[in-house]
C-alpha positions as CSV (number, residue, x, y, z in Angstrom):
1,M,-15.8,12.5,-22.6
2,R,-14.1,13.3,-19.4
3,I,-12.8,11.1,-16.5
4,A,-15.4,10.9,-13.8
5,S,-14.1,8.3,-11.5
6,V,-11.5,5.7,-10.8
7,K,-11.8,2.7,-8.7
8,V,-9.1,0.4,-7.7
9,S,-9.2,-3.2,-6.4
10,V,-6.8,-6.0,-5.5
11,L,-7.4,-9.5,-6.7
12,C,-5.6,-12.8,-6.1
13,V,-6.0,-15.5,-8.9
14,K,-4.6,-18.8,-7.8
15,P,-2.7,-20.9,-10.5
16,A,-3.7,-24.4,-10.8
17,K,-0.6,-25.4,-8.9
18,P,2.4,-23.4,-7.5
19,Y,5.5,-23.2,-9.6
20,Q,9.0,-21.8,-9.8
21,A,9.7,-18.7,-11.7
22,A,12.9,-16.7,-11.8
23,G,13.9,-18.7,-8.8
24,K,10.8,-18.0,-6.6
25,T,7.7,-19.8,-5.8
26,V,4.6,-18.5,-7.6
27,A,1.4,-19.1,-5.7
28,G,-0.8,-16.2,-6.7
29,F,-1.4,-13.8,-9.4
30,W,-2.0,-10.6,-7.8
31,H,-4.0,-8.1,-9.9
32,V,-4.2,-4.4,-9.3
33,L,-7.4,-3.6,-11.1
34,V,-8.5,-0.3,-12.3
35,E,-12.1,0.6,-13.4
36,M,-12.1,4.1,-14.9
37,T,-15.6,5.6,-15.7
38,T,-16.2,8.4,-18.0
39,T,-19.0,11.2,-17.9
40,D,-20.4,9.2,-20.9
41,K,-20.6,6.1,-18.8
42,V,-17.9,4.3,-20.7
43,V,-15.7,2.0,-18.3
44,G,-12.2,1.5,-19.1
45,L,-10.3,-1.5,-17.8
46,G,-6.6,-1.7,-16.8
47,Y,-4.4,-4.0,-14.7
48,V,-1.0,-5.1,-13.7
49,V,-0.3,-8.6,-12.5
50,L,2.5,-9.3,-9.8
51,L,3.8,-12.6,-8.6
52,N,3.8,-12.2,-5.1
53,E,2.1,-10.1,-2.2
54,A,5.0,-7.9,-1.5
55,L,3.9,-4.2,-1.6
56,V,0.7,-4.9,-3.6
57,F,-1.5,-3.2,-1.3
58,S,0.8,-0.2,-1.1
59,L,0.9,-0.1,-5.0
60,A,-2.8,-0.3,-5.2
61,R,-2.9,2.7,-2.7
62,A,-0.5,4.7,-4.8
63,T,-2.6,3.9,-8.0
64,H,-5.9,5.0,-6.3
65,E,-4.2,8.4,-5.1
66,L,-2.8,9.1,-8.6
67,G,-6.2,8.1,-10.2
68,Q,-7.9,10.9,-8.3
69,H,-5.8,13.5,-10.2
70,L,-7.1,12.2,-13.5
71,I,-10.6,13.1,-12.7
72,G,-11.9,15.8,-15.0
73,M,-9.2,15.1,-17.8
74,H,-10.3,14.4,-21.4
75,V,-10.4,10.5,-22.0
76,L,-8.8,11.3,-25.5
77,E,-5.6,12.8,-24.1
78,P,-3.5,10.0,-22.7
79,E,-0.2,11.8,-23.3
80,A,-1.2,14.6,-21.2
81,A,-2.6,12.1,-18.5
82,W,0.5,10.3,-18.4
83,E,2.9,13.1,-18.0
84,A,0.5,14.6,-15.4
85,L,0.8,11.5,-13.2
86,V,4.8,11.4,-13.7
87,A,4.8,14.9,-12.4
88,K,2.6,14.1,-9.4
89,G,4.8,11.2,-8.5
90,G,7.9,13.0,-9.1
91,W,9.6,12.3,-5.7
92,Y,9.3,8.7,-6.5
93,G,10.2,8.1,-10.0
94,P,11.3,8.1,-12.7
95,G,10.5,4.5,-13.3
96,G,10.2,1.9,-10.6
97,F,7.3,1.7,-8.3
98,L,5.7,4.9,-9.7
99,N,5.7,3.3,-13.1
100,I,4.0,0.2,-12.0
101,A,1.4,2.5,-10.2
102,I,0.7,4.4,-13.2
103,A,0.3,1.5,-15.7
104,P,-3.1,0.1,-14.9
105,L,-4.6,3.7,-14.9
106,D,-2.6,4.4,-18.4
107,I,-4.1,1.1,-19.8
108,A,-7.7,1.9,-18.5
109,L,-7.7,5.2,-20.1
110,W,-6.7,3.8,-23.4
111,D,-9.4,1.3,-23.2
112,A,-11.8,4.0,-22.4
113,A,-10.7,6.1,-25.3
114,G,-11.2,3.0,-27.7
115,K,-14.6,2.5,-26.4
116,S,-15.5,6.1,-26.5
117,V,-14.9,6.3,-30.2
118,E,-16.1,2.7,-30.8
119,Q,-12.7,1.6,-32.3
120,P,-10.5,-1.4,-31.2
121,L,-7.3,-0.4,-29.6
122,Y,-4.9,-1.8,-32.0
123,R,-6.6,0.6,-34.6
124,M,-6.4,3.4,-32.3
125,L,-2.6,2.9,-31.8
126,G,-1.7,2.7,-35.5
127,G,-3.4,-0.4,-36.8
128,F,-0.7,-2.0,-38.9
129,C,-2.2,-5.5,-38.9
130,N,-4.7,-7.3,-36.6
131,R,-3.0,-10.5,-35.7
132,L,0.4,-11.8,-34.9
133,P,2.0,-15.3,-34.2
134,V,1.8,-16.5,-30.6
135,Y,4.5,-18.4,-28.6
136,A,3.5,-20.6,-25.7
137,S,5.0,-19.8,-22.4
138,D,3.0,-20.9,-19.8
139,G,3.8,-24.1,-18.2
140,F,7.7,-24.4,-19.3
141,W,9.2,-23.9,-15.8
142,Y,12.3,-25.0,-14.2
143,D,10.9,-27.6,-11.9
144,Q,9.7,-29.7,-15.1
145,T,11.7,-32.4,-16.1
146,P,12.8,-32.7,-19.8
147,E,10.2,-35.3,-20.3
148,Q,7.4,-33.1,-18.7
149,L,8.7,-30.1,-20.9
150,A,8.2,-32.4,-24.0
151,Q,4.7,-33.2,-23.1
152,T,3.7,-29.7,-22.5
153,A,5.2,-28.7,-25.7
154,R,3.3,-31.6,-27.6
155,Q,0.1,-30.2,-26.2
156,Y,0.7,-26.7,-27.2
157,V,1.8,-27.8,-30.9
158,S,-1.3,-30.0,-31.1
159,Q,-3.4,-26.9,-30.4
160,G,-1.8,-24.9,-33.2
161,Y,1.0,-23.2,-31.6
162,G,4.2,-22.8,-33.8
163,A,6.6,-21.5,-31.0
164,V,7.3,-22.4,-27.4
165,K,9.7,-20.9,-24.7
166,L,11.6,-22.8,-22.1
167,R,12.9,-21.5,-18.8
168,L,16.6,-22.4,-18.5
169,G,19.5,-21.3,-16.1
170,H,19.4,-23.8,-13.0
171,E,21.3,-26.5,-14.7
172,G,25.0,-27.5,-13.8
173,S,26.4,-27.6,-17.2
174,A,25.6,-26.5,-20.9
175,A,25.1,-30.1,-22.0
176,A,22.3,-30.4,-19.2
177,E,20.7,-27.1,-20.7
178,V,20.8,-28.3,-24.1
179,A,19.2,-31.7,-23.0
180,R,16.1,-29.7,-22.1
181,V,16.0,-28.1,-25.4
182,K,16.7,-31.3,-27.3
183,A,13.9,-33.2,-25.5
184,V,11.4,-30.6,-26.6
185,R,13.0,-30.6,-30.2
186,D,12.5,-34.4,-30.5
187,A,8.8,-33.8,-29.2
188,V,7.9,-31.1,-31.7
189,G,10.0,-31.5,-34.8
190,S,11.9,-29.1,-36.8
191,S,9.4,-26.6,-37.7
192,V,8.5,-25.4,-34.3
193,K,10.6,-22.4,-33.0
194,I,12.1,-22.9,-29.5
195,M,12.8,-19.8,-27.4
196,V,14.9,-20.2,-24.1
197,D,14.7,-17.8,-21.1
198,A,17.7,-17.7,-18.6
199,T,16.0,-15.2,-16.6
200,E,19.1,-13.3,-15.7
201,T,20.6,-16.1,-13.9
202,W,24.1,-16.3,-15.6
203,D,27.2,-14.3,-15.3
204,L,28.9,-13.3,-18.6
205,A,31.2,-15.9,-19.0
206,T,28.5,-18.7,-18.4
207,A,26.2,-16.9,-20.8
208,L,29.0,-17.2,-23.5
209,D,29.6,-20.8,-22.8
210,R,25.8,-21.8,-22.7
211,G,24.8,-19.3,-25.3
212,C,27.3,-21.0,-27.9
213,A,25.9,-24.5,-26.7
214,L,22.2,-23.4,-27.2
215,Q,22.6,-21.7,-30.6
216,D,24.2,-24.8,-32.1
217,A,21.2,-26.8,-30.7
218,G,19.0,-24.6,-32.8
219,I,17.1,-22.3,-30.5
220,H,15.3,-19.3,-32.0
221,W,16.4,-16.9,-29.3
222,L,18.2,-16.5,-26.1
223,E,16.3,-14.4,-23.5
224,D,17.6,-12.6,-20.6
225,P,21.0,-14.4,-20.1
226,I,22.6,-11.9,-18.0
227,D,21.4,-8.8,-16.0
228,T,19.7,-6.4,-18.3
229,H,21.6,-3.5,-16.9
230,N,24.9,-5.0,-17.9
231,I,25.1,-3.1,-21.0
232,N,28.8,-4.0,-21.8
233,G,28.0,-7.6,-21.1
234,Y,25.3,-7.6,-23.8
235,A,27.6,-5.8,-26.3
236,R,30.0,-8.6,-25.7
237,L,27.5,-11.3,-26.1
238,G,26.3,-9.6,-29.3
239,R,29.8,-9.8,-30.8
240,Q,30.5,-13.4,-29.9
241,L,27.2,-15.2,-30.3
242,T,25.3,-15.5,-33.6
243,V,22.0,-16.4,-31.8
244,C,19.2,-13.7,-31.7
245,I,19.3,-12.0,-28.1
246,A,15.8,-11.0,-26.5
247,T,15.8,-8.5,-23.6
248,G,14.5,-5.5,-22.0
249,E,11.4,-6.7,-19.7
250,H,13.3,-5.6,-16.8
251,L,13.8,-2.0,-17.8
252,Y,11.8,1.0,-16.7
253,K,12.7,4.0,-18.9
254,V,12.7,4.9,-22.6
255,S,16.4,6.1,-22.0
256,D,17.3,2.6,-20.7
257,F,16.1,1.2,-23.9
258,L,18.0,3.5,-25.9
259,Q,21.1,2.4,-24.1
260,L,20.4,-1.1,-24.9
261,F,19.8,-0.6,-28.5
262,E,23.1,1.4,-29.0
263,T,25.0,-1.8,-28.0
264,Q,23.9,-3.2,-31.4
265,S,23.4,-6.5,-29.6
266,V,19.8,-6.9,-29.0
267,G,17.6,-8.9,-31.6
268,V,14.3,-8.5,-30.1
269,A,13.1,-5.9,-27.4
270,L,10.7,-7.2,-24.6
271,I,8.8,-4.5,-23.1
272,D,7.0,-5.1,-19.8
273,L,3.8,-3.1,-19.6
274,G,4.0,-2.5,-16.1
275,R,7.6,-1.7,-15.5
276,I,7.7,0.8,-18.4
277,G,4.5,2.7,-17.1
278,G,1.7,1.6,-19.4
279,I,0.8,1.7,-23.0
280,T,1.8,5.4,-23.6
281,P,5.4,4.7,-22.9
282,W,5.3,1.3,-24.4
283,R,4.5,2.9,-27.7
284,R,7.5,5.2,-27.2
285,V,9.9,2.3,-26.9
286,A,8.2,0.6,-29.9
287,A,9.0,3.5,-32.0
288,L,12.5,3.7,-30.7
289,A,13.0,0.1,-31.5
290,H,11.7,0.6,-35.0
291,A,14.2,3.3,-35.7
292,H,16.9,1.0,-34.7
293,A,15.3,-1.9,-37.1
294,I,14.6,-4.2,-33.8
295,P,11.3,-6.1,-33.5
296,V,9.3,-5.9,-30.3
297,C,7.3,-8.2,-28.3
298,G,5.4,-7.6,-25.1
299,H,5.9,-9.3,-21.7
300,V,3.0,-11.6,-20.6
301,L,-0.5,-9.7,-20.6
302,P,-1.4,-11.4,-24.0
303,E,-5.0,-9.8,-24.1
304,V,-3.3,-6.3,-23.9
305,H,-0.2,-6.8,-25.9
306,V,-1.8,-8.3,-28.9
307,H,-3.4,-4.7,-29.6
308,L,0.3,-3.1,-28.9
309,A,2.3,-5.4,-31.0
310,T,-0.1,-5.4,-33.8
311,A,-0.6,-1.8,-34.0
312,V,3.1,-1.0,-34.9
313,P,5.2,-2.3,-37.9
314,N,7.8,-4.0,-35.9
315,G,5.6,-6.1,-33.7
316,Y,6.8,-9.7,-33.8
317,F,5.2,-12.3,-31.2
318,V,2.6,-12.2,-28.6
319,E,3.6,-14.2,-25.5
320,Y,0.9,-16.6,-24.3
321,V,0.7,-16.4,-20.3
322,P,-3.1,-16.4,-19.6
323,R,-2.6,-15.1,-15.8
324,S,-5.8,-13.1,-16.1
325,A,-7.9,-15.4,-17.8
326,P,-9.9,-16.4,-14.8
327,I,-11.2,-13.0,-14.4
328,L,-12.3,-12.5,-18.0
329,K,-15.1,-13.6,-20.0
330,H,-12.9,-14.5,-22.9
331,M,-9.4,-14.2,-24.1
332,P,-8.5,-12.9,-27.7
333,A,-9.4,-15.3,-30.4
334,F,-6.4,-17.8,-31.5
335,E,-6.4,-18.7,-35.1
336,Q,-3.9,-20.9,-36.9
337,G,-1.1,-20.1,-34.4
338,Q,-1.9,-16.5,-34.3
339,M,-3.5,-14.1,-31.8
340,V,-6.2,-11.9,-33.2
341,A,-6.8,-8.2,-31.8
342,G,-10.5,-8.4,-32.6
343,E,-12.7,-5.6,-33.6
344,A,-14.7,-4.9,-30.4
345,P,-14.0,-1.3,-28.9
346,G,-11.0,-0.6,-26.8
347,L,-9.2,-3.8,-25.5
348,G,-12.3,-5.8,-26.1
349,I,-12.0,-7.7,-22.9
350,E,-14.9,-7.9,-20.5
351,L,-14.7,-8.8,-16.6
352,D,-16.5,-11.9,-15.3
353,R,-18.1,-10.2,-12.4
354,Q,-18.6,-13.4,-10.5
355,A,-14.9,-14.4,-10.9
356,V,-13.9,-10.9,-9.8
357,A,-16.0,-11.0,-6.7
358,R,-14.4,-14.7,-5.8
359,F,-11.0,-13.4,-6.2
360,L,-11.4,-9.9,-4.7
361,V,-9.1,-9.1,-1.7
362,S,-9.8,-5.3,-1.2
363,S,-11.3,-2.4,-3.1
């Protein structure tokens, strides 16, 4: 069970229509896809998704070069593989571009490991449970009016979702931000959790002002109100606000999370699979969060994060943003507001080969 070959491809999946995210237009979901084949003919899949074309092909080239160093390594030794890749890219890390280049390789290796021993990944990683609540996050963008947000929320709730997340941060006043939340609350009732994501658009003073108004409006959590690296700012927010603060998706190192946790201001740790460098370091952050009594969620990629979050005792929610659904034969099962990791080996996902060929840009 050793790695025999690594193939890297670039795909571009088009959303139904362009939208604004974090102040930028998103017109394509750029995938750097890894297909890792073992000596036993098992194929592990892994990918990262980027929201614009910048550096995608450079990233794919880096992933390809790093992947060649994995050939001959044992498929059940992902910790050794990850450290070997970090060492090879030492001039370009830690963190940053190197982590994102490593991530699809690490994901593919874990998928291959699960398939090799015929176990689902959530069980390989600890197996705490096999399902978690999902919050609907796709479609609640800045450019939607309060009425459109309300309609989107109604549709998700009618499908069984018990939580939704809105993007805020572009309104001129706290009252206008609250109005967006209120429109959704009026549409879905009191039992549905409403998270809000300010995508790091506020300074500290604005975050305190808007945070007070939003917590009074009954939000479930306030995500990324300020720059994630403003550790002192988060400490102050934690002292002055009572609402749960969720952040972390823009961090690249385990040590960055440690600094954040030590502020005692973070209510939920959000771990981005690409930026942290794959499943191997994701697990390290989750364990560190558990030691600080902090629940964890992934950032997008629900078909992968459902396995990671269910594997650990402090997994909290799965974020539903199905950017890769068009290239997959199916997404994980959704039952009564929860996403199910499933019992198929590895990640339990399978590429739709016709779709991959349609979206392929280079390989």
